[in-house]
C-alpha positions in Angstrom: -24.1 28.9 -6.6 -21.0 31.0 -7.0 -18.0 31.2 -9.4 -14.6 30.6 -7.9 -11.6 31.8 -9.7 -8.2 30.1 -9.7 -9.1 27.2 -7.4 -6.8 24.2 -7.9 -8.3 21.0 -9.1 -8.1 18.2 -6.5 -6.7 14.8 -7.4 -9.2 12.4 -8.9 -10.9 10.0 -6.5 -14.1 9.7 -4.6 -15.8 13.1 -4.2 -12.6 14.9 -5.2 -10.6 13.3 -2.4 -7.4 11.5 -3.2 -7.9 7.7 -3.0 -5.7 6.4 -0.2 -5.0 2.9 0.7 -3.5 1.4 3.8 -1.2 -0.6 1.5 0.4 2.6 0.2 3.2 1.8 2.7 4.4 -0.9 0.2 5.5 1.9 -2.1 7.9 3.2 0.5 9.5 -0.2 1.3 13.2 -0.7 0.5 14.9 -4.0 0.0 15.1 -5.9 3.4 12.1 -4.0 4.9 9.3 -6.0 6.5 5.6 -5.2 7.2 3.7 -7.3 9.7 0.1 -7.9 9.0 -2.7 -9.7 10.8 -3.8 -12.3 8.3 -3.2 -13.9 4.9 -5.6 -11.6 3.1 -3.7 -8.5 4.1 -0.4 -10.2 3.3 -1.6 -11.1 -0.2 -2.7 -7.4 -0.7 0.7 -6.1 0.3 2.5 -8.7 -1.8 0.3 -7.8 -4.9 1.1 -4.1 -4.4 4.8 -4.8 -4.4 4.5 -7.1 -7.5 2.5 -4.5 -9.4 5.4 -2.1 -8.7 7.9 -4.6 -10.3 9.3 -5.4 -6.8 9.8 -8.9 -5.4 8.4 -10.0 -2.1 8.2 -13.0 0.2 6.0 -13.7 3.2 6.3 -15.9 6.2 4.1 -16.7 9.2 5.7 -15.4 12.4 5.6 -17.3 15.8 2.9 -15.0 17.2 0.5 -16.0 14.3 0.9 -12.7 12.3 2.5 -12.7 8.9 5.5 -10.8 7.8 5.9 -9.5 4.2 9.5 -8.7 3.1 10.6 -6.8 0.0 13.5 -8.9 -1.3 14.4 -7.1 -4.6 
């Protein structure tokens, strides 16, 4: 065991690592931006992330079977 001086404290999360999510991209979306996801479960997760950030979203099934999630406000 050793004493370490002046070491910065890492962000809280699992084992000192910052908790990252693949849905963090929703925080970077601007009005009119679209994210294409594979299934309804992922679309719901992106939509929830936008709604929790007080942003409005809509989603539509695309011709290839994927789902698009748009930020609308």
